[in-house]
N, C-alpha and C positions, 0 to 999 in steps of 0.2 A: 707599350707597343704591343704586347700580347693581346690586350683588350681591343686594339685596333684591328688586329688580324682577325680575331673572332667576329668582329662587326662586318668585315669585308667578305667573309666566307660566303654568305648568301648571294652577294653580287657576283663574285668569281664564279659560283656554280651556275648562275643564270646566263653567263657568257657563253657556256658550252651548248645551249639548247637550240633546237629547231633549225629551220632554214632561213636563208638570208633575204633581205629587202634590198632592191636595187636602189640606186641614187640616194645614198645614205646621208650625205652632208645637208645641212639646213640651206634654205634659199633666203637670202637677206630680205628684210621687211620692205626695202625700197622697190622691190621688183614690181613691175606694172601688172603682172598676172594676178596679184592679190585684189586690186579693186575690181577687176573683171570677174574673178571668182565670187566676189561679194555680190555682185549683180546675178550671177548664175544661181548662187545659193538662195537669194531672195526669190527668184523665179521658180524655185522648188525643183530644180533639175539635179541636185547633188546629194539627195538622200541625207545620211548621217554626217556629211562633211561639215567641219566647223572651222571658223576663222577667228574664234574668241581668243586664241593663244597663238602668237606669232613670235618667231618665223616657224615654218613647217619644213619637214625634210623634203627634198626635191621628189623623192619617191611618192609622197602623199600628194603633191601637186600633180605629178604624172598620172597617179590613179584618178584624180578628179578630171583630168583632160580626157582620159579613156572613157569615164562615165558620161562626159558631154558628148563624145563621138557616138556613143550607143544612143544618145537622145538627139541626134542630128536632125531628125525630122521636125524637132520643136524649136529649132534655131533659125533665125532670119539670115539673110545674106551677109550682113555685117558681122554677125556672131559667128557665122561659119568661116568667114575670111579671118577673123582674129583667132579662131580655134586652130585653123590650119598653121598660122604663124607660130603659135606657141607649140604645136605638135612638132614642128621642124626644129625649133629651138631646144626642146626637151628631148630630141632624139627618138620621138615616136613614130615619125615617118622619115623616109629618106630625104637627105638635104645635102647639098654641096657644101664642103668645108674648105676654108682658105687659111693658110698658116705662114708665118715667116719661116719656120723650120718645117716646111712641108714634106710629107712622105706619102707613099702609096698613091692613091688617086686624088690627093689633096691638091688644091690650087696653090700656086705661089701668091701670097697676099699681095705684094707690091706690084707684080707684073700681070696678074690675072684676076685676083679676087677683090681688090680694094674697093672697086666701085660696083661690085656685083651684090647680088642677094644671098651670097654664101654667108654661113656662120663663120666669123673671123676670130682667130686666135693668134698668139705668139707661137703656141705649140698645142697640139691636140693628139691624143692617143686613146684608142679604145680597143681593148682585147678582152679575152675571156677573164683575165685576172685583173686588169688595171684600166680605169677610165680616168683621164687627167686632162684638165684644161689649164692653160696659162694665158689669161687675156689682158690686154692693155686697157687702161682707163684714162680718160682725159676729159676736161671740160674748161671752157672759158666762158665767164659770165659777166655781163654788164649789168649793174644795179644802178638805178636812178631814184631819187626822192625829190619831191616838190612840196615844200611846206612854206614856212616863213622865208626860207631860203632854199636854193637847190644844191644838192649834193650828189656826187656819183662816185662809183668805185668799180674798177676792173679786177676781177678775180680769176686766177688761173689755178688749176689743179690737175695732177697726174698721179698715175700708180699702177699697180698690178693686182690681179686677182688670180689666185691659184687654188683650184679645188678639184675634187673628184672622189673616187672610191677604190678600194682594193677588195677584190673577191665579193663585191656587193655586200660587205659587212662592215668595213672600217671606212668611214668618210672623213674627208679632211677639207679644210677651208682657210685661206689666209688672204686678206686684202689689206693693202698698205697704200696710202695716198699721201702726198705732200703738196701744199699749195701756198700761194702768197697773194697779197694784195699788189698787183702789178702797177696801178696808178690810181690816182683819185684819193678820196677822203676815207681813211681807214674807219672813222668813226661810224660811217653808215654800215660797213660790214660788221662792226661790233654790236650792232642791233640784232644780229642773228644769234639766238641763244647758244647754238652749237659752236660758233666761232668765238663768242665772248667767253665760254667756258674752257676754251683751249689755252693752256698756260702759256705756251710758246707765243701765241698770237696776242692773247689779251693782256698778259703781264710782262713778257719779255720783249714785246715789240718786234717779234721775228716772224717767221713763216708759221703755217699751221700744218699739223700732221695728225693722221687718224689711222688706227689699225684695229681690225676685228679678225678673229680667228676661232677655230674650234676643231676638235677631233671627236668624232662620234662612233661608237660601235653599236650596231643594231642587228638583232637576229629575230626574226618573226615579229612577236608583239613587244619585245623588250628593247630599250635603248639606254645607253648611258653616255655622257659627254662631259667634257671639260672645255669651256668657251669663254671668250670675251666678245660679246656681241650686244646689240640693242635688241630689246623685247618689247612686246606689247601684250597686255593682259586685261581682259574684261570686255563684256559686250558693250559696244558703243560705236556709233558711226563717226563721231568727232572726238569726243573726250573719253578715253579709256582711264577709268578711276583707280584701277589697281596698279598697272605699270603703263605710263602713258608716252605719248610721242616725243616729249622733251627729255625723257629720262636718258642719261648718258649710258654707253656700253657698261655692262657689268661683268665681272669674272665670277663664274660659277661652276660647280660641279652639279650635274643634273641626272636624274634618273626618271625613266618615263615608261608607261605601259599603255598600249593601244589595242583595244578590241573593237568589235563592230559597234557596241552600244555602251561601252564604258571606256574612259580614258583617265589616266593619273599622271600628274607631273609633280616632281620634287625638285627643289633647287636650293643649294647652299651657296650663297654669293658673298664675295669679299667686296665691300664698298670703300669709299673714301670719306673719312670723317672730316669734321671742320678743324681748322687750325686752332690750337689753343694758346698761341701767342701772337704777337703782332706780325710775325712773319708768315706770309701766305704760301710760300714756296721756297725750295732750296734747302740746304743743310741746316739752317737754323729754325725751320718750321717744325713744330711739334704737332703731329697729327696722329691721334689714336687709332687703333684698329677698330674696324666697324664691320658688322656682318649682317646679312639678312637670311633667314631661312623661310622657305616658301613652299606650300604644297597646294594642289588643286585637283579636285575630284569632279568628273564630268559624266553625266548620264545623258545619252544620245538617243534620238529616235528620228524617224523620217519627218516629223513636224518640227524638230528643233532640238534644243539642247538646255539643260539645267546644270549649273556648276556651283560648287562650294569651294571658296578660297580661304586660306589662312596664311598669315605672315607674321614674323617677329623680327624686330631690329634689336640688336644688342651690340655693345661696344665696350672699349678700354679693358679687354681681357683676351685671353687665348680662345681658340675654338672650343665651343661647348658641346660635349658629346650628346647632351640631352637634345640639342637642336639638330644634330646630325642624323638622328633616327629618322628615316624617311616616312615612317607611319606612326604619327603621334598626334597629340592635341596641344598645340603650342600655348593656348591660354592657360591650361592648367599647370603646364610645365613652367611657365613664367611665374606663376604664383609659388610654386614650390622652390623657385630659385630666389626667393626673397623679393619678388616684384620690382625688380630693377629695370626690366626691359620694356619694350613697346610692342605689344601684340595686337592684331587686327584681324577681323573676319570679313568675308565678303560673299555674296550671293549674286549670280548673274543668270540670265535666261535669254535665249533666243527662240522665238516661236513664230511659225508660219501657218496661220489659221487657213490661208488660201494661197494657191501658187500665184506669186506676183506680189504678195503682201507679207511683210516681215515686221515683227515687233521685237525690240531689244530693250532690256532694262537691267540695271545693275545697282547694287546697294553695298556700301562700304561702311563697316561699323568700326571705328577707331576706338571709342569708349562710350559707355552708356550707364546711366543710373536710372533704373525703371521708375523709381518714386519721383524723379524730377522730369519725366517726359511732359512735354507741353509747356514748361515755364521758361524756355530758353536759357536753360542752365548750361554754363560754359563747358562743363564736363561731358555733356552729351555731344559727342564729336562724330558726325556722319557725312557721308557724301552719296549721292545718287544721281542716276540719269535714266531717262526713258526716251525712246525714239521709235520711229517707223520708217520703213522704206517701201516705195511702191515701184515695182519693176515689171511693166507690161512687156508684151512681145515686141512692141515699138522699140527702136534703138535709143530709148530715153528711160532714165530712172531718177527718182527724187527721194530725198530723206529729210527728216525733220527730227530735232532732238533738243530736249531741255535737260540741263545739268545744274545741280545745286550743291554747294559745299558749305557746310556749316562753320562758324568761327572756331579756330584753333584745331580743326581737323588736320591731320598728318603731323601736328607738333607733339612735343613731349617735354616733361619737366627737366629731363637731361637732354639738352639740345642735340647731343651726339646720337640720341636715339630717335630723333625726328626721322619721318619717312622720306629721307633724302639720300642722294649719292653725290658726294662732292658738293654739298649744299644746294643741289638742284632737286627739287621736288620730283619724287617718283610717280605719284599718283595723278595722272592727268596733267593738263596745263592750267587748270583754273586754281588760283591760290585759295586758301581758306577765306571764308566770308564773301563768296561769289556766287553768281549764277549766270547761265548763258542760254539763249535760245538761238539755234543755228538751223539753217536750211541749205540744201544743196540740190542742184540738178546737173545731170551729166548727159551729154549726147555722145553715143557710141557710133561713130561713123565708119568703123572698120579698121581703124588704126590702133596701136598700142596705147595711146594716150588720149582719153576722151576730152572733149571740150566741156569744161566745168565751170559752173557759176555757183558761188557761195555767198551767203549773207549771214551775219550773226549780230546779236545785241548782247553785250556783257556788262554787268555791274559787279563791281568790287569795292567793299568797305575797307579802306586802308587805315592802318594805325595812324595816329596824329603825332607828329613830331614838332619840336620847336624849330626855330628859324635856322639853327645850326645843322639841322637834319640828322642829328645824333640823339639828342635828348628826347626820350619817349614821354609824351605828355599823357596820351590816352591810349591804352591797349584794348583794341576791339576784336583781336583774335584774327587779324588779317595777314599775319606773316607766318610761314611755316617754321621759321627759326626763332620765333618769339612766343614762348609759352606763356600762360597766365601767371602773373606774380602774385604774392600775397596781398598787395595793395589794390589789385585789380578786382572789379566787381565779378561776383559769381553769375550774375545775369548778363548774358551777351546776346543782345537783340541782332537779328540777321540784318546786314547791311548797316550797321552802326558805324560811325567814324566819318572819314573823308571819303565820300562816295565817288568813284570814277566810272563814268558811263562811256562805253566804247561801242561804236557801230563800225562794222567792217563789211566791205563789199569786194569780192574777188572774182576775177576772170582768169582761167588758165587753159592753155592748149599746147599740144605737142604734136610733132610730126616726125617719124622716122623716114627720111627721104632716101636713105640707102641702108640696108641692114646694118645695124650697129651704130650708124651715125644718126643723130636726132637733134632737133632744135625745140626749145621750150620758151614760151612767152607767158609771163604772169604780170597781171595788173591788180592792185590791191588799194582800196581807199580805206584809211583808218581815221576815224573821227573820234577823238577823246575829249569829252567835256566841251565840244564845239570847236576844237582846233583840229582842222583837217590836214592830212598828209596823203599825197599821191605817190605810190610806189610801183615802179616798173622794173622788171628784169628780163633779159633776153640771154639764153644760154645755149651754146653749141657743145654737145657732148658725144663722146663715144662710150656706149654702154650705159647702164643705169647704175648709179651709186650715190 
């Protein structure tokens, strides 16, 4: 305990410095301001601003909106309209507010403000000391699929979001939702990775619930937080190869430092390991402790950003102080701890050679033997992506990206140390032994949700199993939870095995018809090895979540 107090002294000392930053809490990654800021960044209007690590504190997003207001002469009519909408939402301009528990000059939500353009809450308060929001959440979504046969399911979900800050130093956030399959075929809903990973819904045949929360203290350039939330990390328009879109929320203690040209992030996260017995959940399930330590250094300039990332997975033991040190080199520490853990390195860059043209690239090094480079050695485990975005002054932008993941990447000889959380891959959505070419075009018509067209072609070399689906006949490194065995070849050709070819085409559009109330329509064609499925969803929602 004495040693822990000594380690915490520098952190406690930093909590006493400098002046506060407003809007301290994080803004969840689902918020529609992020895609729009991605466009503004590519247009060269945001200087040193970066979206390579999400979520961002609300104050950082507000600062970006102020920067765009200063560049208003370079925005077209649709961009100015959207800027004004976000300025009202983030409190940068005056706006009417409606609440169930109204006070002051607020409108009564049900009698005056429900069908107005007012910002809507259950409760809202803003004083010199406290800024607090309590917002309702709700959505009803109809999903339909036409393939060999037709299926449909109606999903409903509701909840609350509670967030704000105290003295512009202590931010808080809590979001809880609960939902259910109201009617139709639950099997269609289970094709959604987030729903299938929910124990109540997928295993207990019940409803589904989600919760994300954090408490964050920030003063000037320093921040520290404890959180349970989804994260994204790594430069990429589609596939973030460090922490990707499908990664479940993780519980983490984080430390961060932000300066104009330098940023640092450290997180120590508690993850969910894989069950070690036949029981997947409940009191009989034996699930070992699993942790991830992660840090990231970023150098920024007006033309872009270059970042170095390092992470390590360890399991089946208590917290290791060696990995709690926020300033260290995990690879060397792993070796000194008897080489039991799974460390990895990453580099990513965002470069804007011209206003309106942006290049992104990322490289993830899971393992490497220099003497075996070029001979498809199974121990050389890497992932990378490269992409570009064109964002002219017209209300259109387009992005193109190629991603590639070598066999066995993200896996480990100790399956508990695979780069997963609750057996879901953390790094991107492409499994090992895969590649993808993806393209996207968006039309920004002036609303919060652009009209988006996406197309992708993906190849994946799957491991080959016997007819029982359990007996592994040939391991080609296509499964993050299956490491190379002693009987498997050391040579792992890319796309060896049972190759799955998937073409996808999607069209998505959304419209906020009254402030807070929105409708979303999505169509997606999935063609896997010649078998086509047409998917359509229509959702009515209050707020974004």
